[in-house]
N, C-alpha and C positions, 0 to 999 in steps of 0.2 A: 542562777546555776549553770553553769555552761556546758557543753555538748558534751565533754569527755565525763563531767561528773552524770549527767542525764544516763549515760550510755552505761556508765558504771552501774547507776541506781537501777536502771532496768534489769541488766546480767544478773544482780543480785539478787531481784525479785523473781526472775526466771528460773535461779538454781533453786531459789527456794520452794518453788511452785514443783521441779522435778524432783526434787527430794521428798516432798512431803507424798507426792503421787506417788512414786516409787515403793515409801513405806506406809503409806495412810490407806491403804487397801489389799486385798486376797491379790496376791500374784499369780493368776489362772495361768494355765496353760494348756494347751493341745494335747492330744493325746498323743500324737507324734513327739513333741515336746517332753513330753512326761516319758515316755520310754526313753529317748537320748539322754533325760537327766537320770533315769534308772541305772544305767549303764554306768554312771560315773560314780554315783552314790545310791544306795539303795535306802527308799524312806518307805514308809506306808501311802496309798494315795485315797484321797478324799476328791469323789466327783459330783458334781451338782449338775443333775441330770434336770433340763427344763425345755421349756416351748416358749416361742416369740409370742404365744397367744394367752400363755397362763399369767393370771392375775395374781395367784399366789408366790409363785416365782418372783414376779417382780418384788413385792412385798419383804419376801425373803432377801432378794438383794438389797433393799433398802432399810429395814429393819434388824436382819441378822449378821449378815458378811460384812456392812460398813462399820460394826462396832470394832475399836480395838482390840476388845479382849479375845475376839472370834480371829479377825486377820491375823493377830500376832501369832497366835498357836498354828493357824493354817499355814502363814507362811514359815515356820519353824521347823514344825513337824512333819509334815506333807507335802508332796506334790498336789496341786489342787490343779483338775481340770474342769471347767465349764461345758458341759456337753448337750448339744442342741439335739434333743431326741426326734427331729425331725429334719436334721441337716440330710444334704444329697450328697456330699462326698463319700466316698469309698475308704472305709481304714481298714489297714492290713495288720493283723494281730498272730505273730508266729507264720504258720502256713496258711491261714483261712482270711479270705477279706468278708468285710461286713458291708452290706450296701442297704442303701434306702428302698423301702417296699413302699409303693403308693398305693393308698386302699381309697377309693373316692378321691375328694378334694383333699383329703390329708392321706398323711402316710406318716411312717416311723422306720426309725434306722434299727437295724438286725442287732448292732452292739447294745443299743439303749435295749431294746428286747432282751439280751441277753444277762446284763448286769442288774436289771430288773427281776428277773425270773419269770420273764413274761407279763407282768404285771404293769400295764404302763399307766403311772399315776406319777402325775407332776404337783407340785416340784417334789424329788426325792432325791436323797442322799445315799450316795453309796461308798462303801471302805474296800480297798483290796489291800493286799500285803503281798509278799514274799509266798511261793506255792511251799514251801519248806517250812514256813514258820504257822501259815496256816491248816496245814498237815499236823503240825506239832499239836496244835491246840486243839483240835477237834479229837484227836487220839487219845490226849491227856484227858480232856473231858469226857470221854466216852469209854475209856479204858480199851482204847481197840489199837489195832497196829498202826504206823503211816500209810501203810498199802490199805488198810480197810478204809480210812479217812478218806483217803486222794480218791476213791471210786466217788464219792458223791461231790466235790467239789467243779465249779466252774472255772477252769484255769483258761487265763489268757494270756497266753507267752508264758512269763517267767511269775506271772500275779495270778492270785487266787482271788475270787470273790468272799470276801469275810460277809458284809451284811449290806441290804440295800434298805433303808429308812425311810420308809414313804411318807409324805404330809411336809406342811410348813412347820419349821422348826423353829421356834423363839430360841434367842441367845441361851438362856438358861436350860433350854432343852439340849441343844446342840453341843455346849461345853462339856456336858458330862460323856457323850459320847466321844468326842474329841479325845479326853481324857482315857476313855477307855479303851479306843481302837488306834491310838496314837504309839510313838515308839516307847514311852514307859506305860504304858498300859499295860491292866492283869486279862487281857481276853487270852493270854497265852501264858501266864503266869512268868513275864522276863524280868 
């Protein structure tokens, strides 16, 4: 095998590995990346709220998010954010800045507390969607006006909290949630 053939062979393997990596996992975004993507094309948002010390979070990464049937739906239908509930970076959402709150040896991020309704439990998956769609869903389900529905929403810029789902989610538990809260889901009668 000459050097040109070896280089071509190595490049072929490298291209295959890059292509496999790009399509073979959840395409996680930061909060800021998700906000920028939302401005170009609105989609529901899926957030995996985790901590570095959470054993079940690691199991969910390995056993749930690594499965093709999960990452294909997440990559196609959602913007997926991996959010460390103990990260120390400030996050600005609209006019509000969310910060890390230290408590003893550990602490929590205010944005995590907000999207988890104060129930800091890990892992938790969270669904967000456009404010108008969430308003419409709540108004329709409860027979109230969108103004009344809006009063109880947690609004984060142009997005509203749909639902936090605490605990480890197996593939067979998560897939119906993705269907329900996805772009073709029935939570708002789309």
